[in-house]
matplotlib code that plots the C-alpha trace (Angstrom):
import matplotlib.pyplot as plt

x = [145.2, 149.0, 150.6, 152.5, 149.3, 147.7, 150.6, 150.2, 146.4, 146.7, 149.4, 147.2, 144.2, 146.3, 147.7, 144.4, 141.6, 143.4, 145.5, 148.7, 150.0, 149.7, 153.0, 154.6, 154.0, 150.4, 149.9, 151.5, 149.0, 146.1, 147.4, 147.2, 143.7, 142.5, 144.2, 142.3, 139.1, 139.9, 140.7, 137.4, 135.4, 137.4, 136.8, 133.1, 132.8, 135.3, 135.9, 133.9, 132.8, 129.4, 128.1, 126.5, 123.8, 122.9, 121.9, 125.6, 126.3, 124.3, 126.9, 130.0, 131.5, 131.1, 132.5, 135.5, 136.2, 136.1, 138.4, 140.9, 140.8, 141.4, 144.5, 145.8, 145.2, 147.2, 149.9, 150.2, 150.4, 153.3, 155.1, 154.7, 156.0, 159.0, 159.9, 159.1, 158.1, 155.5, 155.7, 159.5, 159.1, 156.5, 158.5, 161.6, 159.6, 158.1, 161.5, 162.9, 160.0, 160.3, 164.0, 163.6, 160.5, 161.1, 160.6, 159.7, 155.9, 155.8, 157.7, 155.5, 153.2, 150.9, 149.9, 148.9, 145.2]
y = [87.9, 87.8, 84.6, 84.1, 84.3, 81.8, 79.5, 79.7, 79.2, 76.2, 74.7, 75.2, 73.7, 70.7, 70.0, 70.4, 69.4, 67.5, 65.6, 65.7, 66.5, 63.9, 62.9, 65.3, 62.9, 62.4, 66.1, 66.6, 64.1, 65.9, 69.2, 67.7, 66.4, 69.8, 71.5, 69.1, 70.1, 73.8, 72.8, 70.9, 74.0, 76.4, 74.2, 74.3, 78.0, 79.5, 76.8, 74.8, 72.0, 72.2, 71.1, 67.6, 69.1, 72.6, 73.5, 73.1, 76.4, 78.2, 77.4, 77.3, 80.6, 79.5, 76.1, 77.6, 79.8, 76.7, 74.8, 77.7, 77.6, 73.9, 74.3, 77.1, 75.1, 72.1, 74.4, 76.0, 72.5, 71.6, 74.9, 74.3, 70.8, 71.7, 74.9, 77.4, 80.9, 81.7, 85.5, 85.4, 83.0, 85.1, 88.3, 86.7, 85.2, 88.6, 90.3, 87.6, 88.0, 91.8, 91.6, 88.9, 90.2, 94.0, 94.5, 91.0, 91.3, 94.9, 93.9, 90.8, 91.6, 88.8, 90.8, 93.9, 94.7]
z = [85.6, 85.0, 83.6, 86.8, 88.8, 86.5, 87.0, 90.8, 90.6, 88.4, 90.6, 93.7, 91.9, 90.8, 94.2, 96.1, 93.8, 91.0, 93.6, 91.4, 88.0, 85.3, 83.8, 81.3, 78.4, 79.4, 79.6, 76.2, 74.7, 76.5, 75.0, 71.6, 72.2, 73.4, 70.5, 68.2, 69.8, 69.0, 65.4, 65.1, 66.2, 64.1, 61.0, 61.6, 62.6, 60.1, 57.6, 55.1, 57.5, 59.1, 62.5, 62.5, 64.6, 63.5, 67.1, 68.0, 66.1, 68.8, 71.5, 69.3, 70.6, 74.2, 73.3, 71.6, 74.6, 76.8, 74.5, 74.4, 78.2, 78.2, 76.0, 78.2, 81.4, 80.1, 78.7, 82.1, 83.7, 81.4, 82.1, 85.9, 85.5, 83.5, 85.5, 82.7, 83.8, 81.1, 81.7, 81.1, 78.2, 76.4, 76.9, 75.5, 72.6, 71.7, 71.8, 69.5, 67.1, 67.1, 66.3, 63.7, 62.0, 62.3, 58.5, 57.3, 57.6, 56.4, 53.2, 52.6, 49.6, 50.7, 53.8, 51.9, 51.5]

ax = plt.figure().add_subplot(projection="3d")
ax.plot(x, y, z, "-o")
ax.set_aspect("equal")
plt.show()
């Protein structure tokens, strides 16, 4: 699925099933909440924290995928609301990073094995 298609699909879902978009500030708060849920899982799966219920580790990968999708959904909502074409934005962002970081990471001793 292309980003532009995802933007269209989310918009269609919002306007038919979701009724309407939440306000931009509400969606920003929801994005932070969903990002926190990703962080909670990452801390337990890859960090030093453990799951309160060890059985939660069994579904953690599926849960993480779902939380990533929640973040992406809300980010797409915000892009739609603010008139941002995510395909164009990502392309421009990658071009910027490529120009800016052409040698930066190759010359970083911290990134060498």
